[in-house]
Backbone as a ProteinNet text record, in pm:
[ID]
protein_1_A
[PRIMARY]
XXXXXXXXXXXXXXXXXXXXXXXXXXXXXXXXXXXXXXXXXXXXXXXXXXXXXXXXXXXXXXXXXXXXXXXXXXXXXXXXXXXXXXXXXXXXXXXXXXXXXXXXXXXXXXXXXXXXXXXXXXXXXXXXXXXXXXXXXXXXXXXXXXXXXXXXXXXXXXXXXXXXXXXXXXXXXXXXXXXXXXXXXXXXXXXXXXXXXX
[TERTIARY]
11080.4	11156.2	11326.9	11387.4	11482.9	11542.9	11631.6	11736.1	11818.8	11770	11821.2	12009.9	12094.5	12187.3	12193.2	12100.8	12091.1	12059.7	12022.4	12019.8	11847.7	11746.9	11603.2	11582.4	11522.4	11388.5	11289.7	11264.9	11161	11051.6	10986.5	10873	10751.7	10689.4	10630.3	10529.1	10375.5	10258.6	10232.1	10172.7	10066.3	9982.2	9867	9784.7	9764.3	9787.6	9830.6	9638.4	9679.3	9612.7	9493.3	9499	9520.3	9544.2	9680.1	9689.4	9771	9677	9741.7	9882.7	9957.3	10126.2	10131.1	10181.1	10207	10305.9	10442.1	10558.6	10612.5	10606.2	10733.2	10798.4	10870.8	11003.3	10979.8	11004.4	10990.9	11108.1	11247.3	11330.4	11466	11601.5	11723.2	11718.9	11801.7	11788.7	11783.8	11780.9	11771.6	11725.2	11812.9	11727.2	11612.4	11483	11337.1	11399.7	11373.3	11316.7	11173.3	11239.6	11220.3	11097.4	11121.3	10967.9	10896.5	10795.4	10653.7	10631.3	10686.2	10683.7	10863.7	10850.9	10914.7	11026	11148.7	11288.2	11211.2	11198	11184.3	11001.9	10946.3	10819	10768.4	10599.8	10585.2	10425.7	10435.8	10412.6	10248.2	10099.2	9976.6	9984.1	10006.7	10007.4	10056.8	10182.5	10258	10178.7	10170.5	10064.1	9962	9896.4	9746.2	9753.3	9895	9894.7	9928.9	10076.7	10110.9	9963.7	9885.7	9712.1	9674.9	9653.9	9540	9630.6	9781.3	9884.5	9910	9844.1	9782.6	9728.8	9659.6	9502.6	9523.5	9574	9552.1	9649.9	9757.7	9873.3	9780.8	9732.6	9702.4	9525.1	9443	9376.8	9424.9	9499.9	9606.8	9680.6	9677.1	9733	9647.9	9533	9404.9	9373.5	9341.2	9283.3	9382.5	9497.7	9637.3	9626.2	9674.5	9602.7	9481.7	9431.3	9235.2	9239.6	9314	9337.8	9452.5	9543.2	9617.8	9578.5	9519.2	9528.9	9292.3	9255.7	9084.3	9085.6	9094.8	9063.3	9120.6	9026.1	8977.8	9151.4	9180.2	9331.1	9351	9441.3	9443.5	9501.6	9492.5	9563.7	9665.6	9771.9	9937.3	9907.3	9860.3	9834.5	9793.9	9654.8	9664.6	9791.7	9871.3	9955.4	10084.5	10047.7	10211.1	10192.4	9992.4	9943.1	10014.5	9927.9	9991.5	10141.1	10235.3	10348	10426.6	10365.5	10437.9	10398.2	10267	10243.3	10285.8	10271.5	10345.1	10514.3	10619.1	10671.3	10671.7	10579.9	10584	10555	10498.6	10428.6	10532.7	10593.7	10746.4	10851.1	10869.5	10988.7	10924.6	10794.3	10743.2	10781.3	10740.9	10779.6	10912	11034.8	11158.7	11120.9	11151.2	11165.8	11125.3	11007.2	10960.5	11064.7	11086	11118.3	11283.1	11302.3	11503.4	11475	11338.3	11404.6	11311.3	11277.3	11283.4	11361.1	11359.9	11586.6	11625.2	11650.5	11723.4	11685.3	11586.7	11582	11575.5	11539.2	11573.9	11736.8	11800.5	11963.8	12012.5	12016.8	11957	11960.6	11776.5	11787.4	11865.9	11896	11998.9	12148.4	12163.8	12328.6	12261.2	12200.9	12204	12139.4	12040.3	12082.4	12220.8	12301.2	12399.5	12503.7	12514.1	12571	12524.9	12375.7	12365.9	12418.6	12385.6	12441.1	12568.5	12663.6	12840.9	12854.1	12806.1	12800.6	12736.8	12661.6	12575.6	12715.9	12764	12891.5	12995.4	13054.4	13119.4	13125.9	13018.5	12953.1	12980.4	12913.9	12970.2	13067.2	13156	13231.4	13397.9	13374.2	13467.1	13430.1	13320.2	13233.5	13279.6	13207.1	13230.9	13353.7	13391.9	13509.4	13476.9	13533.2	13464.6	13441.9	13452.1	13345.1	13275.2	13191.5	13111.1	13014.8	13085.7	12958.5	12945.4	12943.9	12966.2	12787	12848.5	12750.4	12654.4	12680.5	12517	12414.1	12489.6	12465.8	12306.8	12343.2	12284.2	12172.8	12094	12038.4	11948.6	12107.9	12105.1	12209.8	12156	12221.2	12322.6	12410	12480.6	12524	12584.7	12654.1	12722.7	12766.9	12905.2	12861.3	12728.9	12709.4	12699.9	12698.3	12647.7	12562.1	12453.5	12319.8	12365.3	12455	12459.7	12411.9	12467.1	12544	12425.5	12364.4	12195.2	12136.5	12142	12099.1	12091.6	12203.2	12247.9	12162	12186.6	12120.2	12008.5	11939.5	11762.3	11688.8	11758.3	11667	11600.4	11568.6	11523.9	11389.7	11404	11320.1	11145.3	11101.3	10977.3	10932.3	10956.8	10964.7	11047.3	11063.1	11208.3	11168.3	11199.2	11178.8	11328.1	11319.6	11479.2	11466.8	11564.2	11538.2	11668	11668	11822.8	11829.3	11937.3	11968.6	12083.9	12127.7	12254.6	12429.5	12443.1	12565.8	12578.3	12427.4	12413.7	12235.5	12199.7	12112.7	12102.2	11973	11951.3	11793.4	11810.7	11727.9	11691.8	11545.3	11504.3	11465.5	11505.5	11493.1	11352.5	11265.8	11140.6	11106.4	11182.3	11110.9	10972.4	10924.6	10818.8	10712.8	10646.4	10482.8	10409.3	10367.3	10274.4	10112.9	10162.7	10008.7	10055.9	9898.6	9931.2	10066.6	10098.6	10203.7	10271.2	10275.6	10389.3	10528.2	10593.3	10720.1	10762.7	10805.3	10915.3	11007	11067.2	11284.7	11218.9	11317.9	11380.9	11455.7	11565.3	11702.1	11736	11822.1	11872.1	11960.6	12044.2	12112.4	12150.9	12261.9	12312.2	12443.9	12391	12553.6	12549.2	12426.6	12495.5	12528	12547.7	12592.1	12493	12509	12353.9	12466.2	12336	12352.8	12277	12186.8	12049.3	11963.4	11891.8	11829.1	11721.7	11572.5	11502.3	11382.5	11392.5	11253.2	11171.1	11036.6	10980.3	10980
9161.2	9153.4	9210.2	9278.8	9326.5	9357.9	9357.9	9410.5	9530.4	9535.1	9744.4	9767.9	9826.8	9827.8	9796.3	9882.4	9826	9676.6	9609.7	9469.3	9458	9534.3	9537.7	9468.7	9367.8	9256.7	9393.2	9393	9477.2	9424.5	9399.5	9347.6	9469.2	9433.1	9530.5	9478.1	9541.7	9441.2	9555.2	9557.3	9623.8	9599	9688.1	9615.6	9732.4	9677.3	9707.5	9863.4	9931.1	10013.7	10105.3	10055.7	10082.7	10194.8	10207.6	10286.3	10230	10086.4	10023.3	9985.2	10026.8	9937.4	9997	9863.8	9818.8	9784.5	9852.5	9825.2	9776.2	9640.8	9581.9	9548.8	9585	9527.3	9388.8	9287	9151.9	9103.5	9166	9121.3	9197.7	9193.2	9253.5	9352.1	9449.3	9585.5	9645.4	9762.2	9757.3	9774.5	9670.8	9603.9	9724.6	9593.4	9665.3	9675.3	9730.4	9727.7	9619.6	9524.6	9370.6	9437.4	9496.9	9533.1	9643.9	9661.5	9738.8	9811.8	9823.1	9902.4	9974	10061.5	10113.5	9955.3	10081.7	9962	9949.1	9833.1	9793.9	9807.3	9839.3	9798.5	9621.9	9609.3	9502.6	9531	9410.1	9419.2	9376	9375.2	9354.3	9162.5	9192.9	8998.9	8951.2	9003.5	8921.5	8974.9	9109.7	9170.3	8983.2	9045.1	8958.6	8802.6	8770.5	8617.1	8612.4	8684.3	8729.1	8738.1	8799.9	8826.4	8696.3	8592	8486.6	8371.6	8342.8	8254.7	8301	8405.2	8446.9	8351.3	8409.4	8340.8	8200.3	8157.2	8016.2	7900	8024.2	7953.7	7973.2	8064.2	8049.8	7944.2	7911.6	7820.2	7674.1	7670	7531.5	7526.8	7630.6	7619.8	7581.7	7664.9	7653.8	7497.5	7433.7	7303.8	7215	7254.7	7102.9	7171.4	7263.3	7306.1	7215.4	7224.1	7168.3	7001.6	6990.5	6809.3	6741.2	6835.9	6783.4	6796.5	6938.7	6946.3	6902.5	6865.2	6869.5	7008.2	7091	7242.7	7362	7390.2	7601.7	7596.1	7684.2	7719.5	7875.5	7879.9	8006.6	8144	8214.9	8396.2	8332.5	8287.8	8296.7	8130.3	8071.3	7967.4	8089.3	8164.6	8268.1	8381.5	8404.9	8484.5	8404.6	8309.3	8182.3	8184.1	8153.4	8073.5	8190.4	8351.1	8457.4	8510.4	8473.6	8502.8	8422.9	8251.8	8214.3	8194.3	8229.9	8291.9	8445	8503.5	8624.7	8588.9	8565.6	8476.9	8425.1	8307.9	8267	8333.1	8442.8	8540.8	8610.9	8608.4	8799.2	8658.6	8596.8	8479.9	8442.9	8407.7	8423.4	8543.2	8685.1	8779.4	8816.3	8785.9	8757.8	8655.1	8539.9	8437.2	8496.5	8591.2	8632	8737.2	8826.6	8955.6	8943.6	8862.7	8791.9	8693.4	8592.4	8542.8	8666.3	8778.4	8859.6	8931.7	9009.9	9029.4	8972.4	8882.1	8719.4	8751.8	8692.2	8786.8	8868.7	8956	9078.1	9127.3	9080.2	9087.5	9005.7	8893.4	8787.1	8855.2	8915.7	8974	9082.9	9169.5	9265	9280.2	9166.2	9066	9037.2	8936.2	8887.6	9005.5	9156.3	9199.9	9271.9	9261.6	9390	9299.8	9131.7	9058.4	9098.4	9121.3	9084.4	9179.7	9288.1	9459.7	9459.2	9405.5	9384.3	9289	9242.9	9135.1	9218.6	9291.3	9326.8	9464.3	9528.2	9622.7	9536.4	9409.5	9422.5	9282	9292.1	9201.9	9360.9	9455.2	9589.1	9643.6	9619.5	9733.5	9594.6	9476.9	9379.9	9408.6	9428.7	9458.9	9670.8	9721.4	9871	9932.9	9875.8	10014.3	10067.4	10087.4	10174.4	10291.2	10367.7	10494.1	10431.7	10372.6	10409.1	10288.9	10170.5	10060	10216.1	10344.7	10368.4	10461.7	10504.7	10594.1	10512.4	10396.6	10295.1	10280.5	10279.1	10219.2	10355.4	10398.2	10561.2	10558	10490	10497.8	10655.3	10636.6	10827.2	10804.6	10839.6	10826.9	10892.8	10933.7	11057.4	10992.7	11173	11139.2	11121.8	10965.4	10933.4	10743.5	10698.8	10636.8	10515.8	10415.8	10310.8	10246.3	10256.5	10137	10012.4	9879.5	9815.2	9854.6	9959.5	10048.4	10085	10123.7	10207.8	10071.3	9982.9	9885.8	9807.8	9768	9776.1	9839	9957.6	10032.2	10053.9	10061	10045.8	9914.9	9883.8	9758.6	9746.6	9700.8	9680	9743.2	9921.2	9941.3	9885.8	10048.3	9995.9	10015.7	10126.4	10152.6	10209.5	10182.8	10225.7	10299.3	10469.1	10453.7	10523.8	10438.4	10479.9	10552.2	10614.6	10746	10657.2	10655.3	10624.5	10765.7	10852.4	10929	10882.8	10992.5	10967	10878.3	10955.7	10905.8	10806.2	10831.7	10792	10734.4	10630.3	10562.3	10642.7	10733.3	10755.6	10684.8	10663.5	10584.3	10690.8	10614.9	10668.7	10627.6	10570.2	10448	10494	10481.9	10479.1	10400.8	10467.4	10427.2	10450.4	10380.5	10417.1	10474.3	10417.3	10486.9	10549.1	10691.7	10771.9	10719.6	10683.8	10782.2	10634.6	10640.8	10607.9	10622.7	10786.1	10824.1	10868.6	10903.4	10965.3	10923.6	10945.3	10814.6	10950.3	10861.7	10954.5	10968.5	10854.6	10923.1	10855.1	10922.6	10908.8	10891.9	10821.3	10863.2	10817.6	10922.4	10958.6	10880.6	10789.1	10744.9	10757.9	10783.7	10775.6	10701	10600.9	10572.6	10468.2	10415.2	10363.6	10426.1	10539.6	10593.6	10727.7	10764.9	10836	10944	11067.9	11262.9	11292.5	11226.3	11318.6	11278.8	11326.4	11251.5	11348.5	11300.9	11364.3	11316.7	11413.3	11292.6	11422.9	11353.9	11460.1	11382.2
8473.8	8641	8583.6	8648.8	8608.4	8762	8750.2	8903.2	8917.8	8997.4	8986.7	9063.6	9044.6	9093	9264.2	9285	9471.9	9515.5	9457.1	9423.8	9493	9401.1	9415.8	9332.9	9352.9	9150.2	9218.7	9074.9	9065.9	8987.7	8928.9	8837.1	8859.6	8723.9	8645.7	8549.3	8646.3	8534.8	8493.7	8380.5	8313.7	8260	8215.6	8113	8004.4	7857.3	7757.8	7715.5	7696	7603.9	7742.5	7851.1	7980.5	8117.9	8074.6	8198.9	8309	8322.2	8493.3	8457.4	8567.4	8609.4	8732.1	8743.9	8880.6	8840.7	9007.5	9031.8	9137.5	9175.2	9341.9	9346	9429.3	9484.8	9546.7	9499.7	9502.3	9650.1	9627	9716	9715.3	9792	9816.6	9821.4	9783.7	9849	9961.4	10036.6	10159.9	10245.6	10341.8	10448.3	10513.2	10524.3	10586.9	10772.7	10813.3	10996.3	10996.6	11091.8	11145.3	11220.3	11340.9	11384.4	11385.2	11412	11383.6	11548.9	11588.8	11708.9	11721.8	11823.4	11891.5	11934.3	11956.8	11998.2	12130.9	12206.2	12383	12406.6	12293	12282.7	12282	12379.1	12351.7	12192.7	12108.3	12021.2	12065.1	12056.7	12165.6	12166.4	12000.6	12063.4	12171.8	12147.8	12300.6	12424.7	12414.4	12512.3	12554.6	12431.6	12486.4	12509.5	12444	12485.9	12623.5	12719.2	12795.5	12870.2	12854.4	12909.3	12935.7	12885.2	12820.3	12853	12892	12912.5	13154.1	13149.5	13264.1	13340.5	13283.8	13346.7	13290.7	13205	13195.4	13281.6	13352.6	13493.3	13583.2	13564.1	13768.2	13776.4	13695	13659.7	13682.8	13624.7	13616.1	13757.9	13777.3	13954.2	14018.1	14019.9	14128.6	14080.7	13940.2	13971.5	14003.8	14015.9	14045.3	14126.9	14284.5	14441.3	14489.1	14365.1	14474.4	14442.6	14295.1	14304.6	14462.8	14500.1	14533.6	14696.4	14721.9	14903	14948.3	14764.8	14835.7	14948.7	14882.8	15008.7	14933.6	14946.1	14905.9	14876.8	14802.8	14803.9	14914.7	15024.3	15132.5	15035.2	15084.3	15041.9	14975.1	15072.6	15061.6	14918.2	14920.3	14745.3	14685.2	14603.1	14551.1	14514.4	14616.6	14540.9	14515	14569.6	14536.7	14388.6	14326.5	14199.8	14110.9	14168.8	14114.5	14024.7	14114.6	14168.9	14014.2	14025.8	13904.7	13812.6	13812.2	13648.4	13637.2	13686.1	13581.4	13572.7	13683.1	13610.1	13509.9	13454.4	13290.7	13212.9	13246.1	13183.5	13087.7	13193.1	13150.2	13066.6	13130.7	13011.5	12942	12911	12806.7	12684.8	12747.3	12632.3	12661.7	12741.9	12710.1	12593.1	12620.8	12492.4	12351.6	12318.9	12195	12150.3	12261.7	12224.4	12151.8	12272.5	12254.7	12055.9	12017.8	11898.5	11808.5	11788.2	11716	11706.7	11759.5	11797.5	11698.3	11731	11659.5	11472.8	11464.9	11341.8	11280	11296.8	11267.2	11221.2	11292.7	11296.5	11212.9	11216.6	11059.3	10958.9	10952.5	10811.9	10822.4	10942.6	10835.1	10816.2	10833	10795.6	10690.8	10627.5	10476.7	10422.2	10397	10358.9	10311.2	10410.7	10403.1	10344.7	10339	10276	10080.6	10068.5	9929.3	9866	9971.9	9908.8	9855.8	9953.2	9989.9	9795.3	9780.1	9666.1	9561.2	9578.9	9414.1	9399	9483.8	9506.1	9447.6	9477.9	9453.4	9293.4	9234.9	9052.2	8999.4	9042.7	8981.9	8984.1	9054.8	9108.9	8981.2	9015.3	8917.4	8735.2	8710.6	8565.6	8507.8	8632.3	8553.4	8643.1	8754.2	8817	8898	9028.7	9188.4	9145.5	9116.9	9119.3	9011.3	8918.2	8784.1	8967.5	9032.5	9008	9169.5	9233.4	9338	9265.5	9159.5	9128.2	9092.3	8978.4	9021.3	9079.4	9202.7	9294	9405.8	9315.9	9388	9301.6	9191.1	9136.3	9028.3	9006.9	8954.7	8808.7	8647.7	8535.2	8586.9	8443.4	8438.8	8300.5	8232	8106.6	8052.8	8000.2	8007.9	8019.5	8101	8077.9	7955.7	7993.7	7863.3	7911.8	7814.4	7782.6	7927.1	7911.8	7994.6	8188.6	8159.6	8301.1	8339.3	8239.5	8305.3	8328.8	8225.8	8228.8	8370.8	8437.4	8554.1	8685.6	8694.9	8756.4	8788.1	8709.2	8684.7	8602.1	8570.1	8448.8	8394.1	8358.3	8225.5	8161.9	8068.4	8085.3	8010.8	8088.8	8029.8	7910.9	7840.9	7700.2	7617.7	7527.3	7404.9	7291.2	7281.9	7182.1	7113.7	6992.8	6878.7	6755.6	6743	6608.1	6573.1	6426.5	6345	6324.3	6329.2	6231.6	6180.8	6075.5	5999.5	6027.5	6170.2	6212.8	6338.7	6414.1	6507.3	6590.7	6670.8	6728.1	6812.4	6830.5	6903.2	7067	7124.8	7220.8	7325.9	7329.9	7501.4	7562.1	7636	7769.6	7854.8	7852.7	7991.8	8113.1	8217.9	8369.8	8422.8	8492.2	8576.5	8538.5	8495.9	8405.5	8516.8	8466.7	8535	8505.2	8384.8	8320.4	8196.2	8076.9	7947.9	7890.7	7848.1	7787.8	7870.9	7956.9	8060.2	8141.8	8163.2	8295.3	8369.9	8511	8575.6	8514.5	8421.8	8392	8273.5	8174.1	8099.9	8034.5	8023.4	7988.1	7831.2	7808.8	7652.1	7562.4	7506.8	7498.9	7333	7280.4	7142.7	7216	7049.8	7021.1	7155.8	7238.5	7335.1	7440.2	7482.3	7573.7	7579.1	7705.9	7820.4	7743.8	7722.3	7691.6	7754.3	7803.4	7915.3	7953.1	8066	8121.2	8138.2	8192.1	8183	8381.4	8483	8566.3	8569.7	8595.5	8738.8	8791.2
[MASK]
++++++++++++++++++++++++++++++++++++++++++++++++++++++++++++++++++++++++++++++++++++++++++++++++++++++++++++++++++++++++++++++++++++++++++++++++++++++++++++++++++++++++++++++++++++++++++++++++++++++

């Protein structure tokens, strides 16, 4: 499990020797949209709930009128019952929609706060310019090993080659199959000198 520069927590699960890798984002990062439909569109669940509640409301009203009057309800009573059921259904839809909008706004605010906190942490540690570059999750020449680790998380695979005057490491991210990776970052003496993206 690792934390990327944009605040996302990434978990990688792999089965050695098979090439099977599953990588998922657990939380944080960019805010996701809370509603599945278009803005102002009523979801199917709310629409079905409205229909069911309307029928139940009409039934309850008819039953109540039958108990009170002990007579068959007339056309005025039927129209009144339908109007009351419709008003109750519309109120229910508006209440559910308002609650959904409030939850979405709270989620957006929490995500924005998490990103601001992460940016402040990175800026305090690495400086403003480097913090903005790290949020883009793109390596650059001159970035240090800790910067790359904070930006992309822990590498899935590390290849190390020790030479006379320097140590060269290749950090591999996002396994495509048993031997290939989507991103390889090359570091010499813990400083990024290049990268390869597929």
